[in-house]
DRENTOR-143898 format. One record per residue: x, y, z of N, C-alpha, C in turn; residue in three letters. Coordinates in steps of 0.001 Angstrom, whole numbers, padded with zeros to 6 digits, always signed. Each point is the difference from the previous one (the first is absolute). Last residue first. Example, Ala and Ser with C-alpha at 12.3 -4.5 7.8 and 13.67 -1.06 7.14 Angstrom:
<rs>
+012850-002250+007080+000820+001190+000060-000770+001090+000730SER
+000290-005720-000070-000890+001190+000000+000900+001200+000000ALA
</rs>
This chain:
<rs>
+005878-017073-010198-000650+000345+001620-001212-000983-000042ARG
+002358+000948-004059+000938-000816+000788-000786-000094+001430ARG
-001733+003194-003223-000366-001433-000233+000794-000830+000642ALA
+000802+004376+000547-001191-000185+000426-000381-001383-000405ALA
+003781+001533-001765+000340-000145+001272-001157-000469+000673GLU
-000392+001267-004598+000655-000956+000314+000135-000526+001406VAL
-001960+004347-001079-000740-001492+000041+000591-001080+000101LEU
+001923+004567+002200-000084-000635-001270-000947-001325+000073LEU
+001607+004726+002752-001118-000791-000062+000044-000730-001567PHE
+003481+003159+003624-000368-000721-001502-001059-001053+000417LYS
+002287+004394+002709-000800-001107+000362-000652-000407-001632VAL
+004258+003374+002482-000706-000416-001194-000647-001361+000241PRO
+002064+004286+002958-000672-001545+000039-000608-000285-001289VAL
+003519+004007+002771-000698-000261-001447-000523-001633+000131SER
+001333+003655+004345+000402-000956-000864-000847-000445-001187THR
+001268+003681+004627-001023-000497-000956+000690-001070-001261GLU
+001046+001324+005683+000374+000175-001329-001242-000319-000925ALA
+001770+000358+005599-001024+000053-000821+000304+000242-001403ALA
+003790-002336+003503-000938+001369-000289-000883-000305-001014VAL
+003895-002785+003593-001288+000099-001062-000558+001268-000039PRO
+005452-000657+000910-001514+000203+000733-001266-000158-000888ARG
+004930+000394-001042-000132-001297+000504-001314-000296+000767GLY
+001374+003816-002780+000837-000167+000860-000115-001044+000911LEU
-003746+000045-002591+000761+001094+000060+000930+000040+000993SER
-003769-003449-002943+001193+000262+000966+000471+001294-000081LEU
-005082-002722-001455+001294+000729-000480+000827+000472+001317ALA
-003502-004128+000502+000397+001270-000088+000873+000751-000657PRO
-002595-004404-000762+001296+000140+000427-000042+001502+000175ASP
-005011-002073-000266+001369+000360-000632+001124+000099+000659PHE
-005311-002101-000530+000809+000398+001126+001504+000160-000868GLN
-005270-000159-001869+001214-000509+000389+000760+000387+001099TRP
-004775+000982-001325+000241-000841+000863+001517-000312+000091ASP
-001771+002968-003412-000521+000450+001250+000688-000789+001341ARG
+000120-001470-004708+001165+000675+000675-000121+000674+001118VAL
-003867-002252-002465+001151-000972+000318+001154+000770+000961ALA
-003633+002712-001876-000419-000944+001109+001032-000939+000516LYS
+000931+002436-003731+000023+001134+001038-000592-000882+001230VAL
-000173-002186-004017+001317+000137+000287+000133+000929+001178ALA
-004330-000674-001696+000728-001298+000480+001464+000520+000419ALA
-002420+003380-002254-000539-000331+001363+000699-001446+000676ARG
+001092+000947-004509+000573+001078+000732-000380-000228+001562ASP
-002121-002669-003239+001388-000456+000302+000723+001160+000940LEU
-004333+001013-001482-000379-001222+000812+001739-000760+000542ILE
-000605+003964-003112-000276+000333+001257+000025-001229+000932LYS
+002518+000237-004680-001035-000498+000518-000036+000422+001763TYR
+003557+001524-002771-001220+000272-001008-001224-000551+000494GLY
+004180+000376+002741+000016-001157-001131-000861+000034-001306SER
+002249+004133+003154-000914-001121+000085-000087-000824-001294GLY
+003679+003237+002945-000595-000059-001450-000757-001382+000306LYS
+000906+002284+003988+001061+000587-001189-000514-000316-001231ALA
-002415-000391+004682+000147-001023-001265+000714+001368-000921ILE
+000425-000465+005535-000517+000840-001155+000004-000714-001219HIS
+000444-000677+005794-000172-000811-001443-000397+001002-000982ILE
+001617+000182+005808-000670+000478-001109+000400-001077-001314GLN
+001666-001471+004147-000623+001470+000396-001119+000505-001198ASP
+002516-005150+001476-000333+001095-001019-000879+000909+000403VAL
+004140-002424+002933-001205-000057-000475-000777+000885-001244GLU
+004428-000666+002586-000157-000754-001120-001530-000196-000371GLY
+002105+002873+003154-000139-001601+000408-000155-000586-001039ALA
+000682+004500-000540+001323-000396+000296-000281-001604+000592ALA
-003456+001413-003727+000318+000536+001177+001310-000472+000764SER
-001888+000777-005260+000218-001132+000884+000596+000642+001211VAL
-002825+001050-004659+000468+000622+000953+000364-001154+001175ALA
-000673-000337-005629-000573-000688+001326+001001+000901+001196VAL
-001919-000122-005432+001099+000825+000834-000662-000309+001360ARG
-000967-003311-004707-000476+000766+001173+001356+000609+000674LEU
-002112-002105-005009+001450+000549+000752-000493+000887+001112GLU
-002104-004524-003082-000453+001534+000892+001580+000276+000540VAL
-001503-003110-004479+000922+000155+000939-000259+001612+000780THR
-002909-004278-003238+000501+001248+000254+001054+000169+001295GLY
-004537-002830-002702+001403-000187+000318+000643+001323+000288GLU
-005242-002617-000967+000945+001377+000330+001357-000560+000483TYR
-004409-002606-001461+001538-000167-000825+001049+001306+000420GLY
-004818-001634+001800+000222+001107-001097+001182+000052-001072ARG
-000738-003235+003854-000899-000281-001024+000025+001116-000916ARG
+003082+000923+003506+000375-001328-000952-001074-000086-001077VAL
-001102+003401+003255+001005+000357-001295+000597-001255-000566ALA
-003273-000722+003333-000622+000711-000798+000881+000578-001243ALA
+001683-002218+004020-000582-000958-000965-000585+000647-001172ARG
+004299+002156+002807-001427-000094-000157-000745-000951-000962PRO
+004629-000494+002381-000292+000509-001329-001603-000326+000079TYR
+003752+000812+004053-001142-001173-000437-000413+001014-001448ARG
+004986+000513+001797-001224+000414+000167-000994-000806-000414PRO
</rs>
C-alpha cells in the first residue's frame, strides 16, 4: 500500500489487521479493521489499498465460495525509504 507522506514525516509506523470478506469471484465485499495501528491515517491507507485487491477465492468441494480472511498490512519507515 501507499505510505501516506504525512505519516512518513511524522514517523508513524504500525500494523493494521483487517478482516476482509471476499466474494466467490475473489472481489472484496467488506473490510473491517480488526486491530488498528494506532494511527487513523495508516488505518485508512490500509483499507484504501486492500479495497482494490483481487483475491483467489476460497474453495469448497472444488467450487469458489465467499469467505473471510485476515490481512495484516505493515507500515515500516525502512520500507518507505526504499521507494
